[in-house]
C-alpha positions as CSV (number, residue, x, y, z in Angstrom):
1,M,0.0,0.0,0.0
2,G,1.4,3.4,-1.0
3,I,1.7,6.5,1.3
4,D,-1.6,8.3,2.0
5,M,-0.6,11.7,0.7
6,E,-3.7,13.4,2.0
7,L,-3.0,12.1,5.5
8,M,0.6,13.4,5.2
9,R,-0.7,16.8,4.3
10,R,-3.0,16.9,7.3
11,K,-0.1,15.8,9.5
12,L,2.1,18.6,8.1
13,A,-0.7,21.1,8.7
14,T,-1.1,20.0,12.2
15,L,2.6,20.2,12.8
16,R,2.7,23.8,11.5
17,G,-0.4,24.6,13.5
18,D,-2.1,26.3,10.5
19,G,-5.1,24.0,10.1
20,R,-5.0,24.1,6.3
21,G,-6.7,21.7,3.9
22,S,-5.1,19.9,1.0
23,D,-6.2,22.8,-1.3
24,G,-4.2,25.3,0.8
25,T,-7.3,27.0,2.2
26,S,-7.5,27.5,6.0
27,H,-10.0,25.6,8.0
28,W,-10.1,28.5,10.5
29,F,-12.2,31.6,10.5
30,K,-10.4,34.6,11.8
31,P,-12.6,37.8,11.9
32,D,-11.5,41.0,10.3
33,E,-11.9,44.2,12.2
34,G,-15.5,45.5,12.1
35,D,-18.7,43.6,11.5
36,T,-18.9,40.1,9.9
37,D,-22.1,38.1,9.5
38,I,-21.7,34.4,10.3
39,R,-24.0,31.4,10.7
40,I,-23.3,28.5,13.1
41,V,-23.6,25.2,11.2
42,P,-25.4,22.2,12.7
43,T,-23.3,19.2,13.6
44,A,-24.1,15.5,13.4
45,D,-23.7,15.1,17.2
46,G,-26.0,18.0,18.0
47,D,-23.2,20.0,19.7
48,P,-22.0,23.0,17.7
49,L,-20.2,24.5,20.7
50,K,-17.1,22.4,21.2
51,E,-14.6,23.0,24.0
52,M,-11.0,22.1,24.3
53,F,-8.4,22.6,27.0
54,F,-4.9,24.0,26.3
55,H,-1.7,24.9,28.1
56,Y,0.1,28.0,26.8
57,N,3.6,29.4,27.5
58,V,5.2,26.0,27.0
59,G,7.7,25.4,24.2
60,D,7.2,26.6,20.6
61,H,3.7,25.1,20.0
62,R,1.6,27.6,18.2
63,G,-1.9,27.6,19.6
64,G,-0.9,25.8,22.8
65,V,-0.4,22.3,23.9
66,V,-3.6,20.2,24.1
67,C,-4.1,19.1,27.7
68,P,-4.1,15.2,28.0
69,K,-5.9,15.3,31.3
70,R,-8.8,17.7,30.7
71,N,-9.4,16.5,27.1
72,Y,-8.8,12.8,27.3
73,G,-8.6,11.8,31.0
74,E,-4.9,11.0,30.8
75,R,-2.0,12.1,32.9
76,C,-0.8,15.6,32.1
77,P,2.8,16.5,33.1
78,I,2.1,20.3,32.7
79,C,-0.9,20.1,35.1
80,D,1.2,18.2,37.6
81,F,4.1,20.6,37.4
82,A,1.8,23.7,37.6
83,S,0.1,22.3,40.6
84,Q,3.5,21.5,42.2
85,L,4.7,25.1,41.6
86,W,1.4,26.5,43.0
87,R,1.8,24.5,46.2
88,E,5.4,25.6,46.6
89,G,4.5,29.2,46.0
90,T,1.7,29.0,48.5
91,E,3.8,27.4,51.2
92,T,6.7,29.9,50.7
93,N,4.5,32.9,50.0
94,D,6.5,33.3,46.7
95,E,4.3,35.4,44.4
96,E,6.7,34.9,41.4
97,T,6.4,31.1,41.7
98,K,2.6,31.4,41.9
99,K,2.6,33.7,38.9
100,L,4.6,31.1,36.9
101,A,2.2,28.3,38.0
102,K,-0.8,30.5,37.0
103,S,0.7,31.0,33.5
104,L,0.8,27.2,33.0
105,F,-2.7,26.4,34.2
106,V,-5.1,25.0,31.7
107,R,-7.2,27.4,29.6
108,T,-10.5,26.6,27.9
109,R,-11.2,27.6,24.3
110,Y,-14.4,27.1,22.4
111,F,-15.0,26.2,18.8
112,S,-17.9,26.2,16.4
113,P,-18.3,25.4,12.7
114,V,-19.6,28.5,10.9
115,V,-20.3,29.8,7.4
116,V,-19.1,33.3,6.7
117,R,-21.6,35.4,4.8
118,G,-20.3,36.5,1.5
119,R,-17.8,33.6,1.6
120,E,-20.2,30.7,1.4
121,D,-18.3,29.2,-1.5
122,E,-15.4,28.5,1.0
123,G,-17.5,26.1,2.9
124,A,-17.7,25.7,6.7
125,K,-14.9,27.2,8.8
126,I,-14.0,26.6,12.5
127,Y,-14.3,29.7,14.7
128,G,-12.4,29.8,17.9
129,Y,-13.5,32.1,20.8
130,G,-13.3,32.6,24.5
131,K,-15.6,32.3,27.5
132,Q,-17.5,35.6,27.1
133,A,-18.5,34.8,23.5
134,Y,-19.4,31.2,24.6
135,E,-21.7,32.5,27.3
136,L,-23.4,34.8,24.8
137,L,-23.9,32.0,22.3
138,L,-25.3,29.7,25.0
139,G,-27.7,32.4,26.0
140,Y,-29.0,32.8,22.5
141,I,-29.3,29.1,21.8
142,L,-31.2,28.5,25.1
143,D,-33.6,31.4,24.4
144,P,-36.8,30.0,23.0
145,E,-37.4,33.2,21.2
146,Y,-34.7,32.2,18.7
147,G,-35.4,28.5,18.3
148,D,-32.7,26.4,16.7
149,V,-30.3,29.0,15.5
150,T,-28.4,26.4,13.4
151,D,-31.5,25.1,11.5
152,V,-30.6,25.0,7.8
153,Q,-33.9,26.5,6.8
154,E,-35.0,28.7,9.6
155,G,-31.8,29.4,11.6
156,T,-30.4,32.8,12.5
157,D,-27.3,34.6,11.4
158,I,-25.0,36.3,13.9
159,T,-23.3,39.7,13.5
160,L,-19.8,39.5,14.9
161,T,-18.1,42.7,15.8
162,Y,-14.3,42.4,16.2
163,T,-12.2,45.3,17.5
164,K,-8.4,45.0,17.5
165,P,-6.4,46.0,20.7
166,N,-5.7,49.7,20.8
167,K,-2.7,49.6,23.1
168,P,0.1,47.2,24.1
169,G,-1.0,44.5,26.5
170,A,-4.7,44.9,25.6
171,Y,-6.9,42.2,24.2
172,P,-9.1,42.2,21.1
173,Q,-12.8,42.7,21.8
174,T,-15.6,40.6,20.3
175,S,-19.3,41.1,20.5
176,L,-22.0,38.9,19.1
177,K,-25.5,39.9,18.2
178,M,-28.2,37.5,16.9
179,R,-30.2,38.7,13.9
180,R,-34.0,38.8,14.4
181,N,-34.9,37.4,11.0
182,T,-34.5,33.7,10.1
183,S,-33.0,32.6,6.9
184,P,-31.8,29.5,5.1
185,L,-28.2,28.4,5.5
186,L,-27.7,28.6,1.7
187,E,-29.8,30.0,-1.1
188,D,-29.2,26.7,-3.0
189,N,-30.8,24.0,-0.8
190,E,-29.2,21.3,-2.9
191,A,-25.8,22.6,-1.9
192,I,-26.4,22.2,1.8
193,P,-25.7,18.5,2.2
194,A,-22.2,18.9,0.6
195,L,-21.5,21.9,2.9
196,L,-22.4,19.9,6.0
197,D,-20.3,16.9,4.8
198,G,-17.4,19.3,4.4
199,I,-17.3,20.5,8.0
200,P,-13.6,20.1,9.0
201,E,-13.1,17.0,11.2
202,F,-12.7,18.6,14.6
203,E,-10.4,16.2,16.3
204,S,-8.0,16.3,13.3
205,L,-7.4,20.1,13.8
206,F,-5.4,19.6,17.0
207,E,-2.3,17.6,17.7
208,R,-3.0,15.0,20.4
209,L,0.1,14.3,22.3
210,T,0.7,11.4,24.7
211,P,1.7,12.2,28.3
212,E,5.2,11.0,27.4
213,Q,5.4,13.5,24.5
214,V,4.3,16.2,26.8
215,D,7.0,15.1,29.3
216,V,9.6,15.7,26.6
217,I,8.2,19.2,25.7
218,L,8.2,20.2,29.4
219,D,11.6,18.8,30.0
220,E,13.0,20.8,27.1
221,Q,11.3,23.9,28.4
222,L,12.7,23.5,31.8
223,A,16.2,22.7,30.5
224,G,16.3,26.1,28.8
225,D,14.6,28.0,31.6
226,K,16.8,28.1,34.7
227,T,14.5,30.7,36.3
228,A,11.6,28.2,36.1
229,E,13.8,25.4,37.2
230,S,15.1,27.2,40.2
231,R,11.5,27.9,41.4
232,S,10.9,24.3,42.2
233,S,13.1,22.0,44.3
234,E,11.4,19.0,42.6
235,T,11.7,20.1,39.0
236,T,14.6,17.8,38.1
237,S,12.8,14.8,39.4
238,Y,9.1,15.5,38.8
239,N,9.0,13.1,35.9
240,H,9.9,10.3,38.2
241,Q,7.3,11.3,40.7
242,N,3.6,12.1,40.5
243,K,3.1,10.0,37.4
244,S,-0.3,8.8,38.3
245,G,-1.2,10.9,41.4
246,K,-4.0,13.4,41.6
247,N,-3.3,17.1,41.7
248,D,-5.2,20.2,42.7
249,V,-4.7,22.2,39.5
250,D,-8.4,22.2,38.8
251,R,-9.2,23.7,42.2
252,A,-6.5,26.3,41.8
253,F,-7.6,27.1,38.2
254,D,-11.2,27.6,39.3
255,E,-10.1,29.8,42.1
256,L,-7.7,32.0,40.2
257,M,-8.8,31.9,36.6
258,S,-12.6,31.9,36.8
259,G,-12.7,35.4,35.3
């Protein structure tokens, strides 16, 4: 059997972190500044609001490292190490150590398949967003006044307003407003099944790493970061400890990062 070239292309896209298809087009929707009308596309499992958990500030992985624990129920060395740092910082009242631990805590990102109005010919894209937008979308979806906002015949478009940061250290701002009028997903009803079949396979968009692979990434990070290494008396041996033990990173994350 020959090499599956399409599979190889997907692997390369995953490695690069760009989420591109074999035709070179991106699977991701990244809003331009100003207003953009989008439509959330229905999914086969009935859940158009996906959530994934990531660690940032580790290695050179664009888009973060997918957390093995929160996503797949496996051991996560980064969760273990962050929890370890947090305990040490709390015991010694070391705010810098606690700050470092906080930067490694798991973060949640949300994703939905969408059609961008005016770009329907590009098919469904994946839109990634944060907690505030997630809460807004949940509110609209659960509001009986709107019904099923993803319905292919009587769903509802959303006006997304994106504002770029206006000063260093600021974050972009996103607002979502549900349109009042219903509309079909596409003008051509016969084209809808093909669009739905073309929704990017969600799991393939993220690189799933084993706990052992995450061990290597964290070890490399620590080897090149003496500041981080010096903050924990157990850093050099953490891989040989805590391999299967529970940690309190979830509690600490809920306490510190709930906003």
